[in-house]
Backbone as a printed PyTorch tensor [residue, N CA C, xyz], in Angstrom:
tensor([[[ 19.9450,  -2.5580,  -2.7680],
         [ 18.7310,  -3.3020,  -3.0000],
         [ 18.7980,  -3.9510,  -4.3850]],

        [[ 18.3180,  -5.1800,  -4.4560],
         [ 18.4210,  -5.9330,  -5.6920],
         [ 17.0950,  -6.1420,  -6.4130]],

        [[ 15.9780,  -6.0230,  -5.6820],
         [ 14.6690,  -6.2310,  -6.2850],
         [ 13.7950,  -5.0120,  -5.9970]],

        [[ 12.9750,  -4.6560,  -6.9930],
         [ 12.1750,  -3.4520,  -6.8450],
         [ 10.8550,  -3.6290,  -7.5840]],

        [[  9.7760,  -3.1320,  -6.9910],
         [  8.4670,  -3.1510,  -7.6460],
         [  7.7710,  -1.8310,  -7.3700]],

        [[  7.1050,  -1.3120,  -8.3830],
         [  6.3090,  -0.1040,  -8.2420],
         [  4.8840,  -0.4430,  -8.6320]],

        [[  3.9300,  -0.0500,  -7.7760],
         [  2.5200,  -0.3460,  -7.9980],
         [  1.7560,   0.9710,  -8.0040]],

        [[  0.8270,   1.0940,  -8.9300],
         [  0.0080,   2.3000,  -9.0480],
         [ -1.4510,   1.8760,  -9.0080]],

        [[ -2.1640,   2.3010,  -7.9520],
         [ -3.5580,   1.9170,  -7.7570],
         [ -4.4540,   3.1500,  -7.7990]],

        [[ -5.5550,   3.0520,  -8.5370],
         [ -6.4940,   4.1720,  -8.6480],
         [ -7.6070,   4.0080,  -7.6250]],

        [[ -7.9380,   5.1080,  -6.9460],
         [ -9.0400,   5.1390,  -5.9950],
         [-10.1420,   6.0270,  -6.5460]],

        [[-11.3650,   5.7670,  -6.1140],
         [-12.5030,   6.5130,  -6.6590],
         [-12.5530,   7.9570,  -6.1870]],

        [[-11.8770,   8.2570,  -5.0640],
         [-11.8660,   9.6380,  -4.5780],
         [-10.5800,   9.9140,  -3.8070]],

        [[-10.2700,  11.1860,  -3.6810],
         [ -9.1060,  11.5890,  -2.8960],
         [ -9.2880,  11.2550,  -1.4250]],

        [[-10.5310,  11.3300,  -0.9510],
         [-10.8170,  11.0080,   0.4450],
         [-10.5430,   9.5330,   0.7180]],

        [[-10.9690,   8.6900,  -0.1930],
         [-10.7180,   7.2520,  -0.0500],
         [ -9.2150,   6.9670,  -0.0600]],

        [[ -8.5000,   7.6240,  -0.9480],
         [ -7.0460,   7.4590,  -1.0250],
         [ -6.3810,   7.8970,   0.2700]],

        [[ -6.7800,   9.0500,   0.7910],
         [ -6.1970,   9.5490,   2.0400],
         [ -6.4570,   8.5930,   3.2020]],

        [[ -7.6460,   8.0250,   3.2520],
         [ -7.9950,   7.0990,   4.3280],
         [ -7.1340,   5.8450,   4.2720]],

        [[ -6.9740,   5.2800,   3.0930],
         [ -6.1430,   4.0800,   2.9390],
         [ -4.6840,   4.4080,   3.2520]],

        [[ -4.2150,   5.5320,   2.7850],
         [ -2.8320,   5.9230,   3.0460],
         [ -2.5940,   6.1220,   4.5460]],

        [[ -3.5270,   6.7540,   5.2280],
         [ -3.4080,   6.9220,   6.6840],
         [ -3.3500,   5.5760,   7.3950]],

        [[ -4.0900,   4.5960,   6.8830],
         [ -4.0840,   3.2640,   7.4870],
         [ -2.7540,   2.5430,   7.2470]],

        [[ -2.1050,   2.8370,   6.1260],
         [ -0.8590,   2.1480,   5.7730],
         [  0.3910,   2.7490,   6.4130]],

        [[  0.3640,   4.0220,   6.7010],
         [  1.5780,   4.6920,   7.1880],
         [  2.1790,   4.0630,   8.4490]],

        [[  1.3960,   3.6360,   9.4300],
         [  2.0340,   2.9740,  10.5840],
         [  2.7950,   1.7030,  10.1930]],

        [[  2.2840,   0.9880,   9.1970],
         [  2.9730,  -0.2230,   8.7400],
         [  4.2800,   0.1320,   8.0250]],

        [[  4.2870,   1.2640,   7.3450],
         [  5.4920,   1.6770,   6.6220],
         [  6.6080,   2.0870,   7.5760]],

        [[  6.2450,   2.6080,   8.7370],
         [  7.2660,   3.0030,   9.7000],
         [  7.8250,   1.7950,  10.4480]],

        [[  7.0620,   0.7060,  10.4780],
         [  7.5380,  -0.5610,  11.0570],
         [  7.4340,  -1.6000,   9.9400]],

        [[  8.4440,  -1.7010,   9.0720],
         [  8.3430,  -2.5250,   7.8630],
         [  8.0080,  -3.9870,   8.1420]],

        [[  7.4450,  -4.6240,   7.1050],
         [  7.0830,  -6.0320,   7.1680],
         [  8.3070,  -6.8720,   7.5190]],

        [[  9.4060,  -6.5520,   6.9050],
         [ 10.6640,  -7.2190,   7.2450],
         [ 11.8090,  -6.2330,   7.0690]],

        [[ 12.9150,  -6.5660,   7.6270],
         [ 14.0670,  -5.6470,   7.5940],
         [ 14.8060,  -5.6630,   6.2650]],

        [[ 14.3940,  -6.5550,   5.4030],
         [ 15.0840,  -6.6780,   4.1210],
         [ 14.4270,  -5.8630,   3.0140]],

        [[ 13.4260,  -5.0550,   3.3740],
         [ 12.7750,  -4.2420,   2.3580],
         [ 12.3560,  -2.8960,   2.9380]],

        [[ 12.1360,  -1.9470,   2.0330],
         [ 11.6210,  -0.6400,   2.4390],
         [ 10.5810,  -0.2080,   1.4170]],

        [[  9.6590,   0.6340,   1.8750],
         [  8.5600,   1.0770,   1.0140],
         [  8.4430,   2.5880,   1.0620]],

        [[  8.0760,   3.1640,  -0.0650],
         [  7.7810,   4.5910,  -0.1400],
         [  6.4140,   4.7610,  -0.7910]],

        [[  5.6600,   5.7490,  -0.3150],
         [  4.3280,   6.0470,  -0.8430],
         [  4.3350,   7.4180,  -1.4920]],

        [[  3.4940,   7.5450,  -2.5190],
         [  3.3260,   8.8320,  -3.1850],
         [  1.8800,   8.9310,  -3.6670]],

        [[  1.3000,  10.1130,  -3.5320],
         [ -0.0420,  10.3600,  -4.0580],
         [  0.0920,  11.1110,  -5.3740]],

        [[ -0.6440,  10.6330,  -6.3840],
         [ -0.7090,  11.3130,  -7.6780],
         [ -2.1800,  11.3770,  -8.0780]],

        [[ -2.7870,  12.5330,  -7.8630],
         [ -4.2230,  12.7210,  -8.0750],
         [ -4.9750,  11.6710,  -7.2600]],

        [[ -5.7480,  10.7880,  -7.8960],
         [ -6.4730,   9.7430,  -7.1720],
         [ -5.7340,   8.4110,  -7.1990]],

        [[ -4.4410,   8.4620,  -7.4000],
         [ -3.6280,   7.2460,  -7.4590],
         [ -2.7030,   7.1650,  -6.2500]],

        [[ -2.5780,   5.9630,  -5.7280],
         [ -1.5710,   5.6700,  -4.7200],
         [ -0.4590,   4.9310,  -5.4470]],

        [[  0.7300,   5.4840,  -5.3920],
         [  1.8840,   4.8550,  -6.0150],
         [  2.8330,   4.4640,  -4.9010]],

        [[  3.1620,   3.1830,  -4.8370],
         [  4.1340,   2.7710,  -3.8350],
         [  5.2150,   1.9200,  -4.4750]],

        [[  6.4050,   2.0980,  -3.9490],
         [  7.5710,   1.3830,  -4.4390],
         [  8.1770,   0.6000,  -3.2950]],

        [[  8.4350,  -0.6530,  -3.5510],
         [  9.0940,  -1.5130,  -2.5740],
         [ 10.4570,  -1.8860,  -3.1320]],

        [[ 11.4740,  -1.6570,  -2.3250],
         [ 12.8270,  -2.0710,  -2.6700],
         [ 13.2550,  -3.1130,  -1.6520]],

        [[ 13.7880,  -4.2310,  -2.1440],
         [ 14.1340,  -5.3240,  -1.2520],
         [ 15.5010,  -5.9060,  -1.6040]],

        [[ 16.0600,  -6.6050,  -0.6420],
         [ 17.3670,  -7.2260,  -0.8430],
         [ 17.2900,  -8.4230,  -1.7850]],

        [[ 16.1300,  -9.0650,  -1.8430],
         [ 15.9700, -10.2340,  -2.7100],
         [ 14.5020, -10.3780,  -3.0970]],

        [[ 14.2320, -11.2860,  -4.0230],
         [ 12.8630, -11.4410,  -4.5160],
         [ 11.9300, -12.0310,  -3.4620]],

        [[ 12.4470, -12.8230,  -2.5490],
         [ 11.6100, -13.3900,  -1.4880],
         [ 11.0760, -12.2740,  -0.5930]],

        [[ 11.9460, -11.3700,  -0.1910],
         [ 11.5320, -10.2330,   0.6430],
         [ 10.5910,  -9.3140,  -0.1310]],

        [[ 10.8550,  -9.1150,  -1.4090],
         [  9.9850,  -8.2760,  -2.2420],
         [  8.5820,  -8.8730,  -2.3110]],

        [[  8.5000, -10.1500,  -2.5600],
         [  7.2080, -10.8270,  -2.6610],
         [  6.4400, -10.7590,  -1.3410]],

        [[  7.1150, -10.9950,  -0.2390],
         [  6.4600, -10.9510,   1.0740],
         [  5.9060,  -9.5570,   1.3590]],

        [[  6.6940,  -8.5440,   1.1050],
         [  6.2480,  -7.1660,   1.3500],
         [  5.1180,  -6.7780,   0.4150]],

        [[  5.2500,  -7.1070,  -0.8470],
         [  4.2310,  -6.7680,  -1.8330],
         [  2.9000,  -7.4340,  -1.4830]],

        [[  2.9340,  -8.6990,  -1.1380],
         [  1.7060,  -9.3990,  -0.7640],
         [  1.0740,  -8.7860,   0.4830]],

        [[  1.8800,  -8.4610,   1.4700],
         [  1.3510,  -7.8850,   2.7110],
         [  0.6750,  -6.5430,   2.4380]],

        [[  1.3350,  -5.6530,   1.7190],
         [  0.7520,  -4.3360,   1.4590],
         [ -0.4840,  -4.4280,   0.5820]],

        [[ -0.4830,  -5.2950,  -0.4130],
         [ -1.6700,  -5.4360,  -1.2550],
         [ -2.8520,  -5.9940,  -0.4640]],

        [[ -2.5980,  -6.9140,   0.4600],
         [ -3.6760,  -7.4300,   1.3160],
         [ -4.2240,  -6.3190,   2.2070]],

        [[ -3.3390,  -5.5220,   2.8180],
         [ -3.7860,  -4.4250,   3.6860],
         [ -4.5950,  -3.4030,   2.9060]],

        [[ -4.1370,  -3.0690,   1.7200],
         [ -4.8640,  -2.1060,   0.8860],
         [ -6.2240,  -2.6780,   0.5000]],

        [[ -6.2550,  -3.9420,   0.1220],
         [ -7.5120,  -4.5930,  -0.2340],
         [ -8.4930,  -4.6100,   0.9280]],

        [[ -7.9970,  -4.9080,   2.1180],
         [ -8.8550,  -4.9330,   3.3060],
         [ -9.4110,  -3.5470,   3.6070]],

        [[ -8.5730,  -2.5430,   3.5470],
         [ -9.0180,  -1.1730,   3.8150],
         [-10.0500,  -0.7300,   2.7710]],

        [[ -9.8200,  -1.0700,   1.5150],
         [-10.7540,  -0.6960,   0.4520],
         [-12.1130,  -1.3840,   0.6500]],

        [[-12.1050,  -2.6440,   1.0840],
         [-13.3670,  -3.3560,   1.3460],
         [-14.1380,  -2.7120,   2.4900]],

        [[-13.4420,  -2.3210,   3.5320],
         [-14.1010,  -1.6550,   4.6640],
         [-14.7210,  -0.3440,   4.2030]],

        [[-13.9900,   0.4280,   3.4230],
         [-14.5250,   1.6920,   2.9180],
         [-15.7530,   1.4620,   2.0420]],

        [[-15.7250,   0.4140,   1.2280],
         [-16.8560,   0.0930,   0.3630],
         [-18.0970,  -0.2390,   1.1940]],

        [[-17.9130,  -1.0280,   2.2490],
         [-19.0410,  -1.3830,   3.1230],
         [-19.6140,  -0.1380,   3.7880]],

        [[-18.7410,   0.7290,   4.2530],
         [-19.1840,   1.9670,   4.9070],
         [-19.9500,   2.8370,   3.9180]],

        [[-19.4280,   2.9840,   2.7170],
         [-20.0900,   3.8170,   1.7070],
         [-21.4360,   3.2210,   1.2890]],

        [[-21.5140,   1.8920,   1.1910],
         [-22.7620,   1.2390,   0.7940],
         [-23.8290,   1.3260,   1.8650]],

        [[-23.4110,   1.4700,   3.1240],
         [-24.3760,   1.5170,   4.2180],
         [-24.9770,   2.9080,   4.4210]],

        [[-24.4770,   3.8870,   3.7110],
         [-24.9870,   5.2600,   3.8550],
         [-26.2600,   5.4620,   3.0850]]])
C-alpha cells in the first residue's frame, strides 16, 4: 500500500459510537473499492479508522465514502435523540 490515512472522531457517548460502528462494519467487509482496505478501532468515545490504499485516488474515494456514511449515521442519531 502506498497511501494511508488515519482519522480519529469523537462521539458524545459509547452507545452512539457503537451504533455508528455497527452501521459501518458491513461496508468494511465489502470495501468501497478493491484498491483499499480499512480497519476500525474504538478508543473510549473515539472511533479511529485507518485506510490503506494503493494510490491517492483510491484513498480519497474510500475516505470520502466512509466520512459521508459516518456523517449520515450521526445525523440520524441526532434526530432520534432530539425527538425523545
